[in-house]
C-alpha positions in Angstrom: 25.8 49.3 67.9 27.6 46.2 69.1 30.6 45.9 71.5 33.1 45.5 68.3 31.5 48.6 66.6 31.7 50.8 69.7 33.5 54.2 68.9 36.9 54.8 70.6 35.1 57.4 72.9 32.6 54.9 74.0 35.0 52.3 74.5 37.2 54.4 76.7 34.3 55.5 78.6 33.3 51.8 79.1 36.7 51.2 80.4 36.6 53.9 82.9 33.2 52.9 84.1 34.2 49.1 84.5 37.3 50.5 86.6 35.2 52.5 88.8 32.7 49.6 89.2 35.6 47.1 90.3 37.7 49.4 92.3 35.8 49.3 95.7 36.2 45.6 95.9 39.9 45.7 95.2 40.4 48.4 97.9 38.3 46.5 100.3 40.5 43.5 99.6 43.7 45.5 100.1 42.3 46.6 103.5 41.3 43.2 104.5 44.8 42.0 103.4 46.6 44.5 105.8 44.4 44.0 108.8 43.3 40.4 108.6 45.7 38.7 106.3 43.0 38.2 103.6 43.9 36.0 100.7 42.3 34.0 97.9 43.2 30.3 98.2 43.3 28.1 95.0 42.2 30.6 92.4 43.4 28.4 89.6 40.6 25.9 90.4 38.0 28.4 89.0 37.6 27.6 85.1 38.3 30.3 82.7 35.1 29.6 80.7 31.7 28.3 81.1 29.6 26.3 81.9 29.9 26.3 85.6 28.2 27.2 89.0 30.0 29.5 91.3 28.5 29.1 94.7 29.5 31.5 97.4 29.2 31.6 101.2 28.6 34.9 103.2 28.6 34.4 106.9 28.6 37.8 107.9 29.0 41.5 106.8 32.8 40.8 106.2 31.8 37.7 104.1 29.4 39.8 101.9 32.7 41.8 101.0 34.8 39.0 100.5 32.2 37.2 98.4 31.8 40.5 96.5 35.6 40.4 95.8 35.5 36.9 94.4 32.6 37.5 92.2 34.4 40.5 90.7 37.6 38.6 90.2 35.7 35.7 88.5 33.3 37.8 86.5 35.4 40.4 85.0 37.4 38.2 83.0 34.5 36.5 81.8 32.7 39.5 80.5 35.6 41.5 79.1 37.4 38.8 76.9 37.2 38.9 73.2 34.3 36.4 73.2 32.4 37.3 76.3 30.8 34.6 78.5 27.4 35.5 79.9 26.7 35.5 83.5 23.6 35.3 85.7 24.2 36.5 89.4 21.6 36.0 92.0 21.6 38.8 94.8 19.4 39.8 97.8 16.8 42.3 96.6 17.8 44.7 99.4 21.0 45.2 97.8 19.4 47.1 95.1 18.6 49.8 97.7 22.2 50.9 97.3 23.1 53.0 94.3 26.2 50.8 93.5 24.2 48.0 92.5 21.4 49.9 90.6 24.1 52.0 88.6 26.1 48.7 87.9 22.9 47.1 86.6 22.4 50.1 84.4 25.7 50.2 83.1 25.7 46.5 82.1 22.5 47.3 80.1 24.0 50.5 78.5 27.4 49.0 77.4 25.9 45.5 76.4 28.0 43.6 79.0 26.4 40.2 79.2 25.7 40.0 82.9 22.1 39.6 84.3 21.8 40.5 87.9 18.8 38.9 89.4 17.1 40.2 92.6 15.8 37.5 94.8 14.0 38.0 98.2 15.4 35.4 100.5 12.8 32.8 101.4 10.3 35.1 99.2 8.4 32.4 97.6 9.0 29.6 94.9 7.5 31.5 91.7 10.0 34.0 91.1 12.9 31.8 92.2 11.6 29.0 89.7 11.7 31.3 86.8 15.3 32.5 87.7 16.4 28.9 87.8 14.9 28.1 84.5 16.9 30.9 83.0 19.8 29.9 84.7 19.5 26.4 83.6 19.1 27.9 79.9 22.3 29.9 80.2 24.5 26.9 81.5 23.3 25.0 78.5 24.7 27.9 76.5 28.1 27.6 78.1 27.2 30.5 80.6 28.1 30.9 84.2 25.7 31.3 87.2 26.8 32.8 90.5 24.7 32.2 93.6 24.6 31.7 97.5 23.0 28.4 98.2 22.2 29.5 101.8 20.6 32.8 100.9 21.2 34.4 104.2 24.0 35.6 106.5 24.3 33.6 109.7 23.3 35.3 112.9 25.4 33.1 115.3 28.1 31.8 113.0 26.7 28.2 112.7 26.3 26.9 109.2 22.9 27.7 107.7 20.6 25.3 105.9 21.5 24.9 102.3 18.6 25.2 100.1 17.7 23.2 96.9 18.4 25.7 94.0 22.0 24.7 93.6 21.3 21.0 93.9 18.3 21.5 91.3 20.6 23.2 88.6 23.5 20.9 89.2 21.3 17.8 88.7 19.5 19.2 85.5 22.5 20.7 83.9 25.5 18.4 85.0 27.5 21.4 85.0 30.6 21.7 87.3 29.9 23.4 90.7 32.9 25.5 92.1 32.6 26.2 95.8 34.2 29.6 96.9 33.7 30.0 100.7 34.5 32.9 103.1 36.1 31.2 105.9 34.4 31.5 109.3 36.9 34.1 110.3 34.5 36.4 108.3 32.0 35.9 111.0 34.5 36.3 113.9 35.7 39.6 112.4 32.3 41.1 111.8 29.2 39.4 113.0 25.8 40.8 111.6 24.8 42.0 115.0 27.6 44.4 115.6 28.2 47.8 114.2 31.8 47.7 113.9 34.3 44.8 113.2 36.6 43.3 115.7 40.5 44.2 114.7 41.5 40.8 115.5 41.1 37.7 113.4 41.9 36.0 109.9 39.9 35.5 107.0 40.4 33.9 103.5 38.3 32.8 100.7 39.0 29.1 99.9 38.1 27.8 96.4 37.3 24.0 96.7 37.7 21.4 93.9 35.0 21.8 91.2 32.6 18.8 91.5 29.4 17.6 89.5 26.2 16.3 90.9 25.4 14.2 87.9 27.5 13.1 85.0 24.7 13.8 82.4 21.7 16.3 82.7 18.7 14.8 84.3 15.3 15.4 83.0 13.4 14.4 86.2 14.9 14.7 89.9 13.4 12.9 92.7 13.1 14.4 96.3 15.7 11.8 97.6 18.1 13.0 94.6 17.7 16.5 95.8 18.3 15.8 99.5 21.5 13.7 98.7 22.7 16.5 96.4 22.0 19.3 99.0 23.7 17.3 101.7 26.7 16.9 99.6 26.9 20.8 99.0 26.4 21.3 102.8 29.4 19.0 103.7 31.9 20.6 101.1 30.7 24.0 102.4 31.3 23.1 105.9 34.8 21.5 105.4 35.9 24.5 103.5 34.5 27.2 105.9 35.2 25.6 109.3 38.4 23.8 108.5 39.3 20.4 110.1 36.8 19.4 112.8 34.0 21.1 111.3 31.6 23.2 113.1 31.7 21.4 116.3 35.5 22.2 116.7 34.7 26.0 116.0 32.0 26.1 118.5 34.2 24.6 121.2 33.3 22.9 124.4 31.3 24.1 127.5 33.3 24.6 130.4 33.3 25.7 134.1 36.2 27.5 135.6 38.3 26.1 132.8 37.2 22.6 133.0 35.0 20.8 130.4 31.6 19.7 131.6 29.5 17.0 130.1 26.4 17.1 132.2 23.4 19.2 131.0 23.5 22.8 132.0 20.6 24.1 134.0 20.2 27.8 133.7 18.5 29.4 136.6 18.4 32.9 137.7 19.5 33.9 141.2 16.1 35.7 141.8 12.8 36.4 140.3 13.1 38.9 137.2 13.1 42.5 137.9 10.2 44.3 136.0 11.1 46.5 132.9 9.7 49.5 134.5 12.4 49.3 137.3 15.2 48.7 134.9 18.0 51.4 135.0 18.3 51.6 131.1 15.6 51.8 128.6 16.8 49.5 125.8 14.6 51.4 123.2 16.7 54.5 123.8 19.7 52.8 122.3 20.0 52.8 118.5 19.4 49.2 117.4 22.8 49.0 115.5 24.7 49.8 118.8 23.1 47.2 121.0 25.7 44.5 120.0 25.1 41.0 121.5 21.6 42.2 122.5 20.6 42.0 119.0 21.3 38.1 119.0 20.3 37.5 122.5 17.2 39.5 122.5 15.8 37.0 125.3 18.1 36.6 128.5 19.2 32.9 128.1 18.9 32.6 131.9 15.7 34.2 133.0 14.1 34.5 129.5 13.1 38.1 129.9 12.8 39.9 126.5 15.0 43.1 125.7 16.9 42.9 129.1 20.5 42.5 128.0 22.9 45.6 127.8 26.2 45.0 125.8 29.0 47.1 127.3 32.1 47.9 125.2 34.6 49.9 127.1 37.7 50.8 125.3 40.3 49.6 127.8 38.5 46.8 129.5 36.8 43.5 128.9 33.5 43.7 127.1 30.5 42.5 129.4 27.0 41.5 129.0 24.4 42.4 131.6 20.9 41.2 132.3 18.8 44.0 134.0 16.2 41.5 134.8 18.1 38.8 136.7 21.5 40.5 137.3 23.5 38.0 135.5 26.7 39.4 134.2 28.8 37.7 131.4 32.4 38.5 130.3 32.6 38.4 126.3 35.7 37.3 124.7 36.7 37.2 121.0 38.8 34.3 120.1 40.7 33.9 116.7 39.6 30.6 115.0 36.7 29.9 117.4 33.3 31.0 118.3 33.1 34.1 120.7 32.9 33.0 124.4 30.5 34.2 127.2 31.7 33.4 131.0 29.4 34.0 133.8 31.2 36.3 136.4 28.2 37.4 138.4 24.6 35.7 139.1 23.4 32.4 140.5 26.3 30.7 142.5 26.0 27.5 140.5 26.5 29.6 137.2 29.6 31.4 138.4 32.3 30.3 135.8 30.2 28.8 133.3 31.8 29.4 129.9 29.9 28.6 126.8 30.2 29.8 123.0 27.9 32.6 121.8 26.2 30.4 119.6 25.5 27.9 122.4 23.9 30.7 124.6 21.8 31.5 121.7 20.5 28.1 121.5 19.9 28.0 125.2 17.9 31.4 124.8 15.5 29.8 122.3 14.6 26.9 124.7 11.0 26.8 125.8 10.0 29.9 123.8 6.3 30.5 123.4 4.5 33.9 122.4 3.2 35.3 125.6 0.1 37.6 125.3 0.4 41.3 126.5 -2.5 43.9 127.1 -3.5 46.4 124.5 -6.1 48.9 123.8 -7.7 50.8 120.9 -8.1 47.7 118.7 -11.0 45.3 117.9 -9.9 41.9 118.3 -11.4 38.7 117.0 -12.9 36.4 119.6 -10.1 34.5 121.0 -7.4 36.6 119.6 -4.3 37.4 121.6 -1.7 40.2 121.2 1.9 39.1 121.5 3.9 42.3 120.0 2.9 45.8 119.3 4.9 48.8 117.9 3.8 52.4 116.8 5.0 54.2 113.8 5.7 51.3 111.7 6.0 52.0 107.8 4.2 49.3 105.5 6.1 49.0 102.4 4.7 46.9 99.6 6.8 45.8 96.7 5.7 47.6 93.7 3.4 47.4 91.8 0.7 47.0 94.3 -2.9 48.0 94.3 -2.3 49.6 97.9 -0.8 52.7 96.2 -4.3 53.3 94.7 -7.6 53.7 96.5 -9.1 50.9 98.3 -10.8 50.0 101.5 -10.4 46.5 101.7 -9.5 45.1 105.1 -7.3 42.1 104.0 -4.2 42.9 102.3 -3.9 42.0 98.5 -2.5 38.6 98.0 -1.0 39.2 94.6 0.6 41.9 92.6 -0.5 43.4 89.4 1.1 41.7 86.4 3.2 44.9 85.4 7.0 44.3 85.4 8.8 44.4 88.7 11.8 46.4 89.4 14.7 45.1 91.7 14.5 46.7 95.1 11.4 48.8 94.4 9.6 49.2 97.7 7.9 52.2 98.8 5.9 53.1 101.9 2.0 53.8 102.0 2.3 55.5 105.4 3.1 54.6 109.1 0.7 52.9 111.6 0.5 50.8 114.5 1.5 47.3 113.9 0.3 44.4 116.1 1.3 40.7 116.0 -1.3 38.5 117.1 -2.4 34.9 117.3 -4.5 35.3 114.1 -2.7 37.8 112.0 -0.5 40.8 111.8 -2.6 44.0 112.0 -1.4 47.2 110.6 -3.4 50.3 111.6 -3.0 53.8 110.3 -5.2 56.9 110.6 -6.4 56.2 107.1 -6.9 52.4 106.8 -6.4 49.1 108.6 -4.9 46.0 106.9 -5.0 42.5 107.9 -2.3 39.7 107.0 -3.6 36.4 108.4 -1.3 33.6 109.3 -3.1 31.4 107.0 -2.2 33.2 103.9 1.4 34.1 104.8 3.8 32.2 102.7 7.0 33.4 103.6 8.8 35.2 106.8 12.3 36.7 106.8 14.4 39.5 107.9 15.9 42.4 105.7 19.2 43.6 107.4 18.8 44.0 111.3 15.2 45.1 111.9 12.8 44.9 108.8 10.3 42.2 108.9 9.5 40.8 105.4 6.6 38.6 104.6 5.1 37.0 101.4 1.3 37.3 101.4 0.5 34.3 99.1 2.4 36.0 96.1 2.6 39.6 97.2 5.5 40.9 99.2 5.6 43.2 102.1 8.0 44.8 104.4 7.8 46.3 107.7 10.8 48.5 109.1 10.7 47.9 112.9 12.4 51.1 113.9 13.9 50.8 117.2 12.9 47.1 117.7 15.1 44.0 117.3 14.4 42.3 114.1 15.3 38.8 115.1 12.8 38.9 118.1 9.9 39.7 115.7 11.2 37.2 113.1 11.2 34.6 116.0 7.6 35.4 116.9 6.2 35.7 113.4 7.9 32.4 112.3 6.6 30.5 115.3 3.1 31.8 114.7 3.2 31.3 110.8 4.5 27.6 111.1 1.8 27.0 113.8 -0.9 28.1 111.2 0.7 26.1 108.5 0.6 23.0 110.6 -3.0 23.6 111.6 -4.2 24.4 107.9 -2.0 22.2 105.9 -0.2 24.7 103.7 3.3 25.5 103.2 5.1 28.4 104.7 9.1 29.1 104.2 10.6 30.8 107.3 14.2 32.3 107.4 16.2 30.3 110.1 16.1 32.0 113.6 
């Protein structure tokens, strides 16, 4: 039965379902409007019909809500007009863990709405992305609409993320108009990915830019130089819309000491040698990951470079502070509307007192000089010359289905491909819990039943799911490791460093999420 032949009952049912699907986004927009003055600017710039490519920017959790709202307001009129316009929306695979998205997908199939929701793992390998882009290109040539986020991830520190080549490839091959719809950086200021609850101060809006084309006519072949030029154009447009006049640098702001700008290089040295972890007052592993706040971003002290030493204190009626248990440095944390958060040293080495830097700058300082450091371990057979850098107990191993690991097998090395059966979005499952070790040679997962090796030389991608789930591509197979009480960004940094090191040594390609 086609949509035009649908019975009055089914038509009413479809209308009710459609209303229930879009209602949460309008409710969220209403709440954001009351608290943060949320608005959609230049809605008239979005075409009423295809073909066009709608590109969204999601700088934070708040950005995901605002981007969801713009997606709904664009897609709904296209799908439910007399002659519907087909739409492909590219979405992160992890979103399909939420019943809202799986139900929405099933409802589009049930009622014949011409929307295709494609699940993609960020940095999860080129094969699946390439197939999706070919389908999207075909849809654009059929007057359809494609919705995607060229960055693929939310920013940890608010700075702009690298723009991938997917949008540039589609824009050059299709010559379709590109419509940028960007959540302003206020979305990050209100609700960074590293905090449990949003700040109650700030302003956020969605700015729709002027539609533009990367080519006047569709191109059959595209050079690397053309791709780079097109991606750079997209990046510039994005940043102008998201950060406003002055761009990223103006949003980040200057480095100051006691209120006065300083230009000389900042040297960060602790007042004393770091205190060993076994002498700390607070065990960070006893605090739920989602409640650690800034310590999720600054997992390594930017002054003494000690892992897991920071404590973020958030009293109700006093200033928020960040405290290092290893070197006793204390910062005051301030949230500023229209700018990056600021951290000023209020206790520590005398030469650091009064030093005030943006949070993203402290984050950059934290990463300087990082190298994986060996730790002692027992109960595992190591390869000659192998060093262990991180270790965690009771880590689930979740292959993306289908996988032969759900069947019998005793191979030591993890499967590098998946069976040819159809894959379902968000279809991950655990084969059990085990001890996870990150070494110079591999990721080693050891359970009571079996051991599995993931060698760096075969790892094709490394990324994060949510806050603390490490994801890898092992050639073309995909795996996840929920890290329980550990900080995901720390594990991503170690894994990214080791995977890139192996890629340089062996001459293969690896895609690593920004860290």
